[in-house]
VEXDREN-2710 file (C-alpha; in Angstrom, 1 decimal):
% VEXDREN-2710
k/r/px/py/pz
1/UNK/-1.4/-14.2/10.5
2/UNK/0.5/-13.7/7.1
3/UNK/-2.7/-12.0/6.1
4/UNK/-2.2/-9.2/8.8
5/UNK/1.3/-8.8/7.9
6/UNK/0.7/-8.6/3.9
7/UNK/-2.1/-5.6/5.0
8/UNK/0.7/-3.8/7.3
9/UNK/3.2/-4.0/4.3
10/UNK/1.6/-3.0/1.7
11/UNK/0.1/0.0/3.6
12/UNK/-1.0/1.1/1.7
13/UNK/-1.2/-1.7/3.1
14/UNK/-3.5/-1.8/-0.2
15/UNK/-9.2/-5.3/-2.9
16/UNK/-10.1/-6.0/-6.1
17/UNK/-12.1/-9.0/-7.0
18/UNK/-10.4/-10.0/-10.6
19/UNK/-6.9/-9.7/-10.7
20/UNK/-5.9/-7.1/-13.4
21/UNK/-2.4/-8.5/-14.0
22/UNK/-2.6/-12.0/-14.3
23/UNK/0.8/-13.6/-12.4
24/UNK/3.2/-15.9/-14.3
25/UNK/2.3/-19.8/-13.9
26/UNK/4.3/-19.8/-10.6
27/UNK/2.2/-17.7/-9.1
28/UNK/5.3/-14.8/-9.4
29/UNK/5.2/-11.4/-10.9
30/UNK/7.3/-10.8/-13.9
31/UNK/11.0/-11.0/-13.7
32/UNK/13.1/-7.8/-14.2
33/UNK/14.3/-9.4/-16.9
34/UNK/11.3/-9.3/-19.1
35/UNK/10.8/-5.5/-18.4
36/UNK/13.0/-2.4/-20.3
37/UNK/15.3/-0.8/-17.9
38/UNK/14.3/2.6/-16.7
39/UNK/17.4/5.4/-16.9
40/UNK/17.7/9.1/-16.2
41/UNK/16.8/9.7/-19.3
42/UNK/13.8/7.6/-19.6
43/UNK/11.8/8.2/-16.4
44/UNK/9.4/5.6/-15.8
45/UNK/5.4/6.6/-15.4
46/UNK/6.3/6.3/-11.7
47/UNK/8.8/8.7/-11.8
48/UNK/6.4/11.4/-13.4
49/UNK/4.0/10.0/-10.8
50/UNK/5.7/10.6/-7.9
51/UNK/7.2/14.3/-9.2
52/UNK/4.2/15.9/-9.0
53/UNK/2.5/14.5/-6.3
54/UNK/2.0/16.3/-3.5
55/UNK/-0.8/14.4/-1.4
56/UNK/-3.4/11.7/-2.5
57/UNK/-6.4/10.4/-1.1
58/UNK/-7.9/7.4/-2.2
59/UNK/-10.5/4.5/-1.6
60/UNK/-8.3/0.7/-2.0
61/UNK/-9.7/-3.0/-2.8
62/UNK/-7.6/-5.4/-2.3
63/UNK/-7.3/-9.0/-2.6
64/UNK/-4.2/-12.1/-1.7
65/UNK/-3.6/-14.5/-3.3
66/UNK/-1.5/-17.4/-1.6
67/UNK/1.7/-19.0/-4.0
68/UNK/-1.0/-21.3/-5.9
69/UNK/-3.5/-18.5/-6.7
70/UNK/-6.4/-19.7/-4.0
71/UNK/-8.2/-16.2/-2.6
72/UNK/-7.1/-15.9/1.0
73/UNK/-8.4/-12.8/1.4
74/UNK/-9.9/-9.7/0.6
75/UNK/-10.3/-6.2/2.5
76/UNK/-11.4/-2.7/1.9
77/UNK/-9.8/0.8/2.9
78/UNK/-8.3/4.6/2.5
79/UNK/-5.1/5.5/1.7
80/UNK/-3.9/9.0/2.6
81/UNK/-0.3/10.4/1.5
82/UNK/1.1/13.7/2.3
83/UNK/4.6/14.4/0.9
84/UNK/7.0/13.8/2.3
85/UNK/6.6/11.1/4.8
86/UNK/3.4/11.1/6.5
87/UNK/0.7/8.8/5.2
88/UNK/-2.5/7.0/6.9
89/UNK/-3.1/3.4/5.4
90/UNK/-6.5/2.3/7.2
91/UNK/-7.9/-1.2/6.0
92/UNK/-11.1/-3.4/7.1
93/UNK/-11.4/-7.3/6.1
94/UNK/-14.0/-7.8/3.8
95/UNK/-16.2/-11.3/3.7
96/UNK/-17.4/-12.8/0.3
97/UNK/-20.6/-11.4/0.0
98/UNK/-19.8/-7.4/0.9
99/UNK/-16.7/-8.1/-1.8
100/UNK/-19.2/-9.2/-4.5
101/UNK/-21.5/-5.8/-3.8
102/UNK/-20.4/-4.3/-6.9
103/UNK/-16.7/-3.5/-6.3
104/UNK/-18.0/-1.6/-2.6
105/UNK/-15.9/-1.2/0.2
106/UNK/-17.4/-3.6/3.3
107/UNK/-19.8/-1.4/5.3
108/UNK/-17.6/0.5/8.3
109/UNK/-14.5/0.1/6.3
110/UNK/-14.7/4.1/7.6
111/UNK/-13.1/6.7/5.1
112/UNK/-10.4/9.0/5.6
113/UNK/-10.8/10.7/8.6
114/UNK/-12.1/7.1/10.8
115/UNK/-10.9/7.7/14.1
116/UNK/-7.7/5.5/15.4
117/UNK/-9.5/3.8/17.8
118/UNK/-12.8/2.8/16.3
119/UNK/-14.3/-0.1/16.7
120/UNK/-14.0/-3.1/13.9
121/UNK/-11.4/-4.8/12.7
122/UNK/-8.7/-4.6/10.6
123/UNK/-5.2/-2.4/10.8
124/UNK/-3.8/1.3/10.9
125/UNK/-0.4/2.3/9.9
126/UNK/-0.2/5.9/10.6
127/UNK/3.5/8.1/9.7
128/UNK/3.2/11.0/11.3
129/UNK/6.5/12.7/9.7
130/UNK/8.6/11.3/13.1
131/UNK/6.6/7.7/14.1
132/UNK/5.4/4.8/12.2
133/UNK/2.6/3.4/14.1
134/UNK/0.6/0.8/13.8
135/UNK/-2.3/-0.5/15.4
136/UNK/-3.8/-4.1/15.1
137/UNK/-7.6/-3.4/16.2
138/UNK/-8.4/-7.3/16.7
139/UNK/-5.4/-7.6/19.5
140/UNK/-6.1/-3.9/20.6
141/UNK/-2.0/-3.0/20.4
142/UNK/-0.2/-0.8/18.9
143/UNK/3.2/-0.9/17.8
144/UNK/5.2/2.3/17.5
145/UNK/8.7/2.7/15.8
146/UNK/10.9/5.8/15.0
147/UNK/10.8/6.4/11.3
148/UNK/14.3/6.0/11.2
149/UNK/14.6/2.3/12.5
150/UNK/11.3/1.5/10.2
151/UNK/11.9/-0.6/7.1
152/UNK/12.0/1.6/4.6
153/UNK/11.0/-0.1/1.6
154/UNK/7.3/-0.6/2.0
155/UNK/4.9/0.9/-1.2
156/UNK/3.5/3.5/1.1
157/UNK/7.1/5.0/1.9
158/UNK/7.9/4.8/-1.8
159/UNK/4.7/7.0/-2.2
160/UNK/5.1/9.1/0.9
161/UNK/8.7/10.4/0.0
162/UNK/10.0/9.3/2.9
163/UNK/12.8/7.0/0.8
164/UNK/14.6/7.8/-1.9
165/UNK/13.2/6.2/-4.6
166/UNK/16.6/5.4/-6.5
167/UNK/18.4/4.7/-3.2
168/UNK/16.1/2.0/-2.0
169/UNK/14.2/0.3/-5.2
170/UNK/15.2/-0.1/-8.7
171/UNK/12.7/0.5/-11.3
172/UNK/12.2/-0.7/-15.0
173/UNK/9.3/-0.4/-17.7
174/UNK/6.7/-3.4/-17.9
175/UNK/4.7/-2.6/-21.2
176/UNK/1.2/-2.0/-21.4
177/UNK/-1.9/-3.8/-20.2
178/UNK/-5.0/-3.6/-19.9
179/UNK/-4.9/-0.5/-20.8
180/UNK/-2.4/0.7/-18.3
181/UNK/1.7/1.3/-18.3
182/UNK/3.5/-1.0/-16.0
183/UNK/6.5/0.0/-13.9
184/UNK/8.3/-2.9/-12.3
185/UNK/9.7/-2.6/-8.6
186/UNK/12.2/-4.3/-6.8
187/UNK/13.7/-3.0/-2.8
188/UNK/17.3/-3.4/-2.9
189/UNK/17.0/-4.2/1.0
190/UNK/17.0/-7.7/1.7
191/UNK/15.2/-6.8/4.7
192/UNK/12.1/-5.2/2.8
193/UNK/8.7/-6.1/3.3
194/UNK/7.8/-7.4/-0.1
195/UNK/9.9/-8.4/-2.5
196/UNK/8.2/-6.9/-6.1
197/UNK/5.6/-5.0/-7.1
198/UNK/4.2/-3.8/-10.2
199/UNK/2.9/0.0/-10.3
200/UNK/-0.8/0.4/-13.0
201/UNK/-1.2/4.2/-14.2
202/UNK/-3.8/5.1/-16.5
203/UNK/-3.5/7.6/-19.8
204/UNK/-3.9/10.4/-17.8
205/UNK/-0.3/9.3/-15.6
206/UNK/-2.3/8.4/-12.2
207/UNK/-1.9/5.2/-10.5
208/UNK/-4.8/2.9/-10.9
209/UNK/-3.6/-0.2/-9.5
210/UNK/-0.3/-1.8/-7.4
211/UNK/0.4/-5.5/-7.2
212/UNK/3.0/-6.6/-4.8
213/UNK/4.6/-10.1/-4.1
214/UNK/5.4/-10.9/-0.5
215/UNK/8.1/-12.8/0.4
216/UNK/6.3/-16.1/1.0
217/UNK/4.9/-15.9/-2.9
218/UNK/1.6/-14.3/-1.5
219/UNK/0.1/-12.0/-4.4
220/UNK/-1.3/-8.4/-2.8
221/UNK/-3.7/-6.9/-5.8
222/UNK/-5.0/-3.5/-5.1
223/UNK/-6.7/-0.9/-6.8
224/UNK/-7.8/2.6/-6.2
225/UNK/-11.2/4.5/-6.5
226/UNK/-12.0/7.5/-6.1
227/UNK/-8.6/8.9/-6.6
228/UNK/-8.2/13.1/-5.3
229/UNK/-4.3/14.2/-6.2
230/UNK/-2.9/17.3/-4.8
231/UNK/-5.9/18.1/-2.1
232/UNK/-5.4/19.8/1.1
233/UNK/-5.1/16.9/3.8
234/UNK/-6.0/18.2/7.4
235/UNK/-3.1/17.6/10.0
236/UNK/-5.7/15.4/12.3
237/UNK/-5.4/12.7/9.5
238/UNK/-1.9/12.4/10.0
239/UNK/-1.8/12.1/13.6
240/UNK/-2.4/9.3/15.6
241/UNK/-3.2/9.0/19.8
242/UNK/-3.5/5.2/20.7
243/UNK/-7.3/4.6/21.5
244/UNK/-7.8/3.5/25.3
245/UNK/-6.9/0.8/26.6
246/UNK/-4.6/-0.5/24.2
247/UNK/-1.0/-2.2/24.7
248/UNK/2.0/-0.1/23.3
249/UNK/4.7/-1.6/22.3
250/UNK/7.9/0.5/21.1
251/UNK/8.5/4.1/22.5
252/UNK/8.0/6.9/20.0
253/UNK/10.6/9.8/19.0
254/UNK/9.9/13.0/20.6
END
């Protein structure tokens, strides 16, 4: 169950076969005190990325490790973002054999245009700009909340422009490693879906990796593939209709 919750929280929750940035000895991400504080005069790579971001479409690979570093889950999926306020996070579990196949997503994961009621396991989160929809395919259950009532501090919401970044998060530059420039992010709210996150950017300023720590000390590592920036996104990709037969919990805003 915790793996499912983590998948939803990172929208994006977002699989990778090798941890690109190792956690500290106790499994936690590097503390903010080890980074250099960002100021309005010195924007971070995340600030510059979000300033120029209109749409985003990627495939991703994700792993989840427990607080002791043991691999407890692998997934693959797609993330589509249209700023401000819309995103689609579609995630499917992988088995070990599939995950080892040259880093490719598991068969049947589906692309950005996969239908909400498509067969298979995994979770789907869609923000249509008004409501936040969450489909658990295993349970055939849909949860919906108006965006005004949804938890604001998730990485997908940060990327989608649903919230003001500096109001809801603190940012610090975390240096360069593995050829990427890292930014360390912490939500200001104790009700957020994650404890801390690292965003890794390549030399062109494109987001390539995300590493998140949840409230139980689990480390979620996401690597982006086939990144498409500022391309046209069909409206149908960012709408949601509950599949036939699914239980719907909550009332959407009209």
